[in-house]
N, C-alpha and C positions, 0 to 999 in steps of 0.2 A: 579785473572785471570778468565775471562769469558769463558764459553764454546764456542767452535768454533774459539777461538783465533788461528791464524796461526803462532804464535811465539814459535816454538818448544824449542828454547833455554831458554825461560823463565821457562818452565816446567823443563827442564834439570837442570838449575842452582838452582831452588828452591828445586828440588829433592836432589841435592848434599848438599845443606844447611840443609834440613830436615834429611838427612842421618847423617851428622856430629852432629846433635843435638839428634840423636837416635829417631827421629819421623819416624820410619821405615815404618809404614803403609802408612803415607802420602807421604814419599819418593817413595814408590812403585807405588802409584797412579800417581805421577808426572812423573816418568820415563815411565810408560805406556802411558800417555798422550803425552809425547814428541815423543815417537816412532810412535804413530798414525799420528802425524803431519810430522815426518821425520824419516824414518826407515833406513837411510844411515849413521848415525853417530855412529861410533864404540864406542866412549866414553859412550854413553847412554846405550848401551848393557852392557858394563863393569860395570858401576855404578849400573845399575839395578841388575846385577848378584851379585855384592857385597852386595847389600841391601838384596837380597834373602838369602844369606849366614848368614847375621846378624839375619834375621828373623828366620832362622832355629835354630841358637844358642839360640835365645830368647825363642823359643817354646820348647826347650829341646827335640827335635826329636819327638814331639807329632804328627806331620803330616806324619811320615814315610818317611822322606827324600824328600818330594815333593818339598820343596823350593830348596834343593840342586840339584835335577834333573832339575828344571826349571832354576836355575842358569847356569847349564851346557848348556842348550839350548841357553841361552842368549849369553854365551861366544862363542858357535859354530856359532851363527848368526854373531857375530862380526868377527870371522875368515872368514866367507863366504864373507865378505866385503873386508877384507884385510888379506890374508893368511900369511903374513909376520909378523904380529903383535906378537912380543915377549911377551908382557904383556898378551895377550889373551891366548897364549900357556901355560904360567905359571899358569894362573887361571884354565885352563882346567886340567892341571896336578894335581893341588891342589884339585879340585873337584873329580877327579878319586880316589885320596887317601882317601878323606873323605867318598865317597860312598862305598869304599871297606873295610872300617874299621867297 
C-alpha cells in the first residue's frame, strides 16, 4: 500500500490480519494509518486497542502500562462515536481491571 492511499479499509483489514499472525508492531502501524484516513470507524479503535493490549503482554509491562493506557484511550474514542457499543464498554471494564492490578 503506497503512502497517501485513501483506502482506510485496506489498512484496517491488513492490521487485523497482522494482529492474527502476531505481527503486532505492523498491525499497530496499519491501524494508525487507517485512523488517519478515517477516524469514524469504531472497529478500528477496538482492534487497535486489542493490539495495544497484546503489545503490553508481549513487553511484560516494561513500558509501565503505556500500551494499556493507550488502549483505554482508543476504546474511549470508540465510545465517543457510539456510546451504546456494548463491546467497547466491556473492553473499557477489562482495561480498568488490568490497570488497577
